[in-house]
C-alpha positions in Angstrom: 102.8 86.4 110.5 100.7 87.9 107.7 101.1 91.4 106.3 98.5 94.0 107.2 96.4 95.7 104.6 98.4 98.6 103.2 101.8 97.3 104.1 102.6 96.4 100.5 101.4 99.8 99.2 103.5 101.6 101.8 106.6 99.7 100.6 106.2 101.2 97.1 104.5 98.1 95.5 101.1 98.0 93.9 98.4 96.7 96.3 94.7 96.0 95.7 92.7 97.6 98.5 89.1 96.9 99.4 88.8 99.7 102.0 91.6 101.2 104.0 92.6 104.5 105.6 96.3 105.4 105.1 97.7 107.7 107.8 100.6 109.5 106.0 103.5 110.0 108.3 106.0 111.4 105.8 105.8 113.1 102.5 105.2 110.5 99.8 104.2 110.1 96.1 100.9 108.2 95.8 99.8 106.5 92.6 96.1 105.5 92.6 93.7 103.8 90.2 90.3 102.7 91.2 86.9 103.7 92.6 87.6 106.2 95.3 90.4 108.0 97.2 89.5 111.0 99.3 92.6 112.9 100.5 92.3 115.0 103.6 94.9 117.4 105.2 95.9 117.3 108.8 92.9 119.4 109.8 90.4 117.1 108.1 89.7 119.3 105.1 89.3 117.7 101.7 92.4 118.2 99.5 91.2 116.1 96.6 88.7 113.4 95.7 89.8 110.9 93.1 87.7 108.3 91.3 87.4 106.0 88.3 86.9 109.0 86.0 90.5 110.1 86.8 92.2 106.9 85.6 95.6 106.3 87.0 96.7 109.4 89.0 100.0 110.3 90.7 99.8 112.8 93.6 102.0 114.2 96.3 100.7 113.5 99.8 102.2 115.2 102.8 102.8 114.1 106.3 99.6 114.4 108.4 97.3 113.7 105.4 94.8 110.8 105.4 93.9 108.9 102.3 90.5 107.1 102.4 90.8 104.4 99.7 88.0 102.2 98.5 88.2 99.4 95.9 91.4 100.6 94.2 95.0 99.7 93.3 97.5 102.0 95.0 101.2 102.4 95.8 103.0 104.9 98.0 106.7 105.8 97.5 108.9 107.7 99.8 110.3 110.9 98.3 
């Protein structure tokens, strides 16, 4: 059985993502580098938009957040 998109990133390892929405279920530390990552809170309000101009960025993402990732390298680590 093959792994789903995002499984590697959610296990704390770098994963190259074409396009994926991460539904954050617990507080995590996200490291992102790539084209686009829009982070929304549980109410759908934009928390932060990250892009290529930001370089490699580490951010805290909370349970209930959604991370819309496009053409990027990302990893998420449990706190």
